[in-house]
VOBA-1610 file (N, C-alpha, C; in pm, whole numbers, padded with zeros to 5 digits, always signed):
BEGIN
Met+01109+01626+01312Met+01180+01492+01242Met+01111+01453+01119Ala+01156+01475+00983Ala+01055+01406+00869Ala+01062+01278+00890Ala+00916+01185+00855Ala+00901+01037+00868Ala+00986+00990+00728Pro+01057+00884+00776Pro+01136+00829+00635Pro+01036+00763+00547Pro+01069+00755+00433Pro+00960+00715+00299Pro+00914+00573+00322Leu+00800+00552+00291Leu+00724+00396+00304Leu+00732+00335+00168Val+00766+00186+00202Val+00818+00157+00100Val+00767+00029+00141Leu+00726-00055-00006Leu+00658-00180+00045Leu+00659-00213-00079Asp+00753-00322-00153Asp+00748-00385-00244Asp+00800-00549-00246Glu+00763-00635-00348Glu+00843-00775-00362Glu+00934-00809-00277Ser+00990-00698-00241Ser+01165-00744-00164Ser+01140-00736-00058Gly+01001-00698+00007Gly+00971-00754+00148Gly+01036-00560+00241Ala+01091-00493+00146Ala+01122-00346+00253Ala+01025-00316+00313Arg+01021-00253+00423Arg+00896-00256+00510Arg+00756-00332+00442Ala+00775-00439+00423Ala+00634-00532+00427Ala+00635-00597+00513Leu+00530-00683+00564Leu+00507-00814+00616Leu+00549-00946+00551Pro+00623-01030+00549Pro+00667-01163+00471Pro+00540-01235+00476Leu+00493-01256+00356Leu+00402-01353+00304Leu+00386-01471+00402Ser+00484-01532+00487Ser+00416-01626+00537Ser+00394-01599+00695Ile+00452-01460+00701Ile+00393-01453+00819Ile+00193-01380+00802Val+00175-01343+00715Val+00059-01263+00681Val-00044-01394+00638Ala+00027-01498+00546Ala-00020-01618+00561Ala-00075-01696+00647Ala-00004-01718+00800Ala-00015-01777+00858Ala-00116-01709+00959Ala-00140-01582+00975Ala-00216-01503+01063Ala-00378-01527+01036Pro-00467-01571+01150Pro-00559-01592+01109Pro-00664-01465+01091Gly-00601-01336+01069Gly-00627-01232+01020Gly-00550-01126+00960Pro-00608-01015+01004Pro-00458-00895+00943Pro-00377-00899+01034Ile-00279-00870+00946Ile-00108-00856+01103Ile-00064-00684+01063Val-00082-00593+01155Val+00005-00495+01120Val+00132-00456+01205Cys+00230-00386+01173Cys+00347-00335+01239Cys+00349-00193+01230Ala+00372-00144+01334Ala+00376+00045+01347Ala+00529+00016+01329Leu+00585+00138+01283Leu+00680+00219+01264Leu+00695+00302+01344Phe+00812+00306+01388Phe+00854+00403+01491Phe+01019+00474+01421Asn+00996+00675+01468Asn+01150+00715+01379Asn+01256+00656+01531Ala+01391+00729+01521Ala+01445+00705+01580Ala+01459+00729+01752Asp+01331+00852+01764Asp+01340+00909+01895Asp+01222+00821+01939Gly+01178+00695+01880Gly+01060+00644+01937Gly+00925+00690+01930Arg+00872+00751+01823Arg+00813+00852+01796Arg+00750+00738+01676Pro+00549+00676+01673Pro+00503+00637+01552Pro+00515+00746+01444Tyr+00505+00701+01349Tyr+00529+00786+01215Tyr+00430+00715+01089Gly+00444+00591+01141Gly+00353+00516+01027Gly+00329+00388+01092Ala+00203+00249+00962Ala+00232+00153+00991Ala+00226+00094+00888Val+00260-00047+00837Val+00219-00151+00774Val+00149-00253+00809Gly+00075-00320+00703Gly+00007-00434+00765Gly-00042-00534+00622Gly-00071-00630+00646Gly-00106-00707+00553Gly-00196-00835+00588Arg-00306-00890+00489Arg-00376-00956+00511Arg-00439-01052+00369Ile-00475-01148+00411Ile-00502-01242+00312Ile-00651-01228+00248Ile-00676-01216+00131Ile-00813-01179+00074Ile-00842-01311-00013Asp-00959-01368+00014Asp-00983-01471-00050Asp-01056-01424-00180Ala-00991-01353-00269Ala-01014-01305-00401Ala-00912-01317-00505Pro-00901-01358-00611Pro-00777-01353-00763Pro-00755-01179-00699Val-00648-01170-00736Val-00568-01051-00788Val-00616-00951-00862Ser-00689-01021-00993Ser-00768-00939-01083Ser-00898-00846-00967Arg-00954-00956-00907Arg-01047-00879-00850Arg-01017-00801-00746Val-00956-00820-00676Val-00889-00716-00567Val-00829-00594-00641Trp-00758-00611-00733Trp-00680-00481-00785Trp-00820-00405-00827Lys-00929-00426-00894Lys-01039-00383-00934Lys-01082-00282-00818Leu-01088-00336-00722Leu-01134-00274-00527Leu-01067-00162-00521Val-00916-00204-00558Val-00822-00094-00501Val-00811+00005-00552Ala-00833-00027-00733Ala-00786+00138-00828Ala-00924+00169-00851Asp-01041+00118-00849Asp-01149+00189-00841Asp-01152+00304-00731Leu-01086+00392-00771Leu-01081+00513-00667Leu-01198+00595-00636Asp-01311+00589-00719Asp-01440+00656-00731Asp-01531+00603-00600Leu-01513+00471-00566Leu-01557+00414-00466Leu-01519+00438-00353Met-01406+00494-00305Met-01325+00507-00182Met-01352+00563-00096Pro-01463+00651-00122Pro-01553+00716-00007Pro-01616+00648+00048Arg-01682+00513-00035Arg-01808+00434+00001Arg-01749+00342+00114Arg-01637+00326+00080Arg-01592+00200+00163Arg-01438+00238+00295Ile-01434+00366+00261Ile-01327+00391+00389Ile-01400+00515+00457Pro-01382+00477+00587Pro-01535+00588+00648Pro-01479+00729+00635Leu-01306+00733+00693Leu-01272+00899+00702Leu-01301+00960+00554Val-01303+00873+00423Val-01251+00981+00300Val-01401+00970+00254His-01428+01139+00192His-01565+01220+00189His-01575+01193+00036Ser-01441+01210-00022Ser-01474+01234-00138Ser-01309+01234-00221Val-01286+01203-00310Val-01205+01150-00421Val-01181+01261-00575Ala-01120+01319-00603Ala-01098+01373-00735Ala-00939+01359-00797Ile-00952+01303-00894Ile-00817+01244-01004Ile-00807+01344-01070Asp-00667+01402-01130Asp-00676+01509-01236Asp-00510+01473-01299Gly-00538+01361-01392Gly-00385+01338-01423Gly-00307+01222-01293Asp-00207+01295-01252Asp-00105+01215-01174Asp-00135+01278-01041Arg-00253+01327-01022Arg-00313+01414-00922Arg-00412+01339-00873Ala-00423+01334-00752Ala-00541+01310-00628Ala-00573+01404-00529Thr-00681+01479-00526Thr-00725+01571-00437Thr-00841+01467-00377Ile-00791+01420-00235Ile-00892+01341-00143Ile-00887+01465-00014Gln-01060+01448+00010Gln-01113+01538+00088Gln-01195+01447+00231Leu-01116+01435+00324Leu-01190+01371+00462Leu-01252+01425+00545Arg-01355+01374+00621Arg-01411+01394+00710Arg-01441+01337+00844Leu-01422+01375+00932Leu-01392+01374+01088Leu-01581+01388+01147Lys-01635+01277+01190Lys-01687+01321+01237Lys-01670+01287+01429Val-01753+01394+01536Val-01702+01351+01658Val-01838+01410+01718Ala-01945+01306+01742Ala-02069+01339+01772Ala-02143+01407+01743Val-02201+01537+01738Val-02243+01655+01627Val-02171+01769+01560Leu-02041+01761+01537Leu-01964+01803+01516Leu-01885+01712+01384Thr-01861+01799+01265Thr-01767+01786+01168Thr-01671+01825+01152Phe-01555+01800+01116Phe-01466+01815+01055Phe-01390+01798+00945Lys-01359+01893+00834Lys-01326+01843+00690Lys-01208+01888+00677Phe-01094+01793+00619Phe-00987+01822+00575Phe-00909+01785+00469Gly-00844+01781+00370Gly-00777+01712+00270Gly-00647+01738+00216Phe-00591+01706+00166Phe-00448+01671+00085Phe-00479+01637-00081Thr-00350+01690-00169Thr-00360+01659-00265Thr-00232+01532-00277Ala-00198+01441-00353Ala-00112+01378-00336Ala-00081+01338-00496Arg+00046+01279-00524Arg+00096+01234-00667Arg+00056+01106-00686Leu-00003+01058-00730Leu-00103+00922-00772Leu+00048+00829-00893Thr+00081+00722-00820Thr+00121+00629-00894Thr+00093+00509-00906Ser+00125+00413-01005Ser+00068+00316-01003Ser+00140+00212-01067Glu+00093+00057-01067Glu+00122-00026-01162Glu+00034-00122-01136Pro-00040-00116-01281Pro-00174-00224-01292Pro-00144-00357-01214Glu-00216-00375-01115Glu-00236-00536-01048Glu-00116-00552-00981Arg-00028-00439-00923Arg+00065-00457-00849Arg+00063-00358-00740Phe+00064-00261-00756Phe+00039-00114-00613Phe-00005-00001-00701Ile-00089+00086-00593Ile-00106+00219-00609Ile-00034+00290-00479Arg-00003+00459-00530Arg+00055+00465-00439Arg-00023+00654-00442Phe+00027+00685-00300Phe-00053+00849-00291Phe+00058+00904-00230Gln+00124+01005-00265Gln+00237+01100-00174Gln+00202+01215-00193Tyr+00221+01252-00045Tyr+00193+01398-00030Tyr+00257+01496-00103Leu+00214+01621-00133Leu+00198+01776-00206Leu+00160+01840-00134Ser+00071+01865-00093Ser-00010+01965+00007Ser-00131+01913+00098Gly-00102+02025+00169Gly-00255+01984+00256Gly-00231+01916+00419Asp-00367+01839+00452Asp-00350+01771+00586Asp-00437+01633+00565Pro-00364+01542+00625Pro-00239+01551+00688Pro-00098+01587+00622Arg-00022+01614+00684Arg+00138+01635+00618Arg+00209+01532+00619Asp+00281+01523+00447Asp+00368+01391+00482Asp+00303+01312+00489Leu+00197+01317+00425Leu+00088+01132+00378Leu+00183+01068+00295Asp+00215+00966+00313Asp+00219+00843+00212Asp+00149+00727+00221Leu+00056+00714+00121Leu-00004+00586+00149Leu+00018+00475+00033Arg+00017+00357+00045Arg+00026+00221-00072Arg-00084+00128-00020Phe-00106+00089-00136Phe-00151-00065-00139Phe-00057-00118-00259Asp-00041-00273-00201Asp+00050-00336-00265Asp-00079-00452-00245Val-00089-00558-00411Val-00150-00674-00439Val-00036-00769-00504Ala-00050-00895-00428Ala+00006-01009-00505Ala-00040-01133-00472Pro-00034-01229-00594Pro-00110-01359-00569Pro-00060-01426-00392Ala-00149-01489-00387Ala-00148-01623-00273Ala-00150-01712-00297Gln-00133-01830-00234Gln-00189-02005-00292Gln-00307-01975-00290Gly-00355-02077-00402Gly-00507-02113-00443Gly-00577-01951-00542Asp-00659-01945-00491Asp-00725-01800-00568Asp-00766-01703-00463Arg-00657-01687-00418Arg-00653-01570-00315Arg-00546-01452-00326Ser-00531-01384-00254Ser-00461-01258-00254Ser-00430-01212-00156Ile-00303-01151-00163Ile-00208-01073-00063Ile-00207-00924-00059Val-00263-00872+00019Val-00279-00708+00030Val-00192-00675+00148His-00105-00554+00061His+00002-00522+00215His-00044-00349+00188Ala-00104-00300+00293Ala-00119-00174+00289Ala-00011-00109+00401Gly+00027+00053+00365Gly+00079+00130+00449Gly+00110+00278+00445Ile+00056+00293+00558Ile-00003+00476+00583Ile+00107+00531+00684Val+00183+00694+00616Val+00244+00752+00696Val+00212+00870+00674Phe+00217+00935+00776Phe+00129+01102+00816Phe+00172+01154+00906Asp+00176+01289+00945Asp+00200+01384+01063Asp+00081+01402+01187Pro+00011+01259+01255Pro-00113+01324+01278Pro-00131+01466+01388Asp-00029+01499+01425Asp-00032+01632+01465Asp-00090+01737+01332Ser-00103+01698+01270Ser-00124+01798+01143Ser-00311+01779+01081Leu-00374+01679+01166Leu-00504+01672+01184Leu-00622+01790+01232Gly-00535+01889+01277Gly-00643+01964+01331Gly-00631+02007+01483Trp-00709+02091+01545Trp-00697+02140+01658Trp-00789+01996+01787Leu-00866+01921+01728Leu-00920+01845+01832Leu-00832+01735+01843Ala-00769+01695+01717Ala-00676+01574+01692Ala-00596+01604+01778Ser-00534+01718+01777Ser-00402+01759+01884Ser-00412+01753+02055Tyr-00583+01761+02037Tyr-00650+01785+02188Tyr-00589+01629+02242Phe-00671+01579+02125Phe-00649+01397+02210Phe-00533+01360+02227Leu-00410+01380+02135Leu-00278+01345+02129Leu-00206+01417+02257Arg-00236+01549+02283Arg-00177+01598+02372Arg-00202+01519+02559His-00355+01538+02563His-00376+01465+02646His-00441+01308+02677His-00407+01226+02581His-00412+01098+02601His-00301+01050+02474Pro-00174+01042+02497Pro-00068+01027+02451Pro-00060+00863+02413Glu-00156+00793+02490Glu-00179+00628+02441Glu-00232+00631+02288Ile-00257+00695+02304Ile-00347+00736+02117Ile-00290+00750+02011Arg-00153+00814+02056Arg-00059+00842+01914Arg-00015+00683+01872His-00030+00576+01958His+00034+00463+01906His-00071+00419+01857Gly-00197+00413+01812Gly-00290+00349+01753Gly-00309+00442+01618Val-00307+00558+01594Val-00364+00623+01487Val-00310+00549+01315His-00192+00488+01337His-00191+00458+01208His-00150+00322+01201Pro-00184+00191+01316Pro-00221+00109+01287Pro-00364+00106+01258Gly-00421+00170+01356Gly-00563+00165+01304Gly-00663+00190+01143Ser-00559+00292+01115Ser-00568+00334+00996Ser-00544+00232+00873Val-00457+00161+00894Val-00385+00052+00816Val-00496-00073+00839Leu-00563-00087+00955Leu-00641-00235+00984Leu-00805-00147+00896Thr-00823-00046+00895Thr-00950-00015+00865Thr-00937-00025+00657Ile-00848+00024+00669Ile-00808+00032+00534Ile-00841-00123+00477Leu-00723-00205+00544Leu-00736-00349+00457Leu-00891-00399+00519Asp-00954-00396+00618Asp-01102-00377+00617Asp-01178-00391+00538Ala-01163-00264+00472Ala-01273-00219+00375Ala-01232-00290+00255Ile-01081-00321+00225Ile-01066-00411+00110Ile-01163-00551+00080Arg-01106-00601+00221Arg-01141-00779+00274Arg-01300-00752+00216Ala-01362-00641+00319Ala-01576-00653+00264Ala-01588-00618+00148Ala-01504-00543+00081Ala-01549-00523-00085Ala-01528-00629-00182Ala-01428-00703-00133Ala-01403-00798-00164Ala-01485-00943-00186Ser-01538-00939-00034Ser-01663-01027-00006Ser-01781-01035-00065Thr-01805-00916-00123Thr-01954-00888-00179Thr-01951-00912-00333Arg-02052-00964-00374Arg-02019-01031-00511Arg-02060-00883-00579Gly-02030-00884-00735Gly-02136-00790-00828Gly-02026-00688-00845
//
C-alpha cells in the first residue's frame, strides 16, 4: 500500500498546531499510520530560539546537510533535482545507499524533497519554517519513506524486532529537528 503524500502547510494539514508545539518543553512528534495500522511517516515540530531568517538559512543550506544530519553523507543539487547519499554505520560495517528527489521550496517558508528514484523508496521530506512569538521560529519537519527499502540489515532488524518499525520515522524527525536546533544555537 503506497503511503499518503506528506502535507505540511499553514493550514495545519498533517502539521502540529503551533499552540501544542509552543507549549511543549522540547520537540513534539506524531507518527503517521496507514489504514492497516503500519507506520509510514512522522511529523514533528519544535520552537527554535532564532528568527525565521536565520533558521531558513540553516534549512536551505543543503551543502551543510551532511555535517548536520548524521545519516546524510553527501548532497548534490542539479536544478530541481537533489541526489542524496546516505551512510549507515553499524560497528565496523558501513552501508551506503541514496536517492534522487525533486526539490521544491518557497524562501523562508518550506523546502521539500519528493522521491524520484533510489532508496529509501517513496521518500517525502519537508521542512516548514514560520515565525513564533518573539524572535523565535517554529520548525515543522515531516518524513515519509518505506523502511523496508533500506537494505538487508534494516530488513533483518525490522523483521526480528518489529517494535523498531514504530520508531524509525519519529526518530528521523527528532534527529532532523535537533540538528536544526543545534545549528541555530551555534553563532557564526
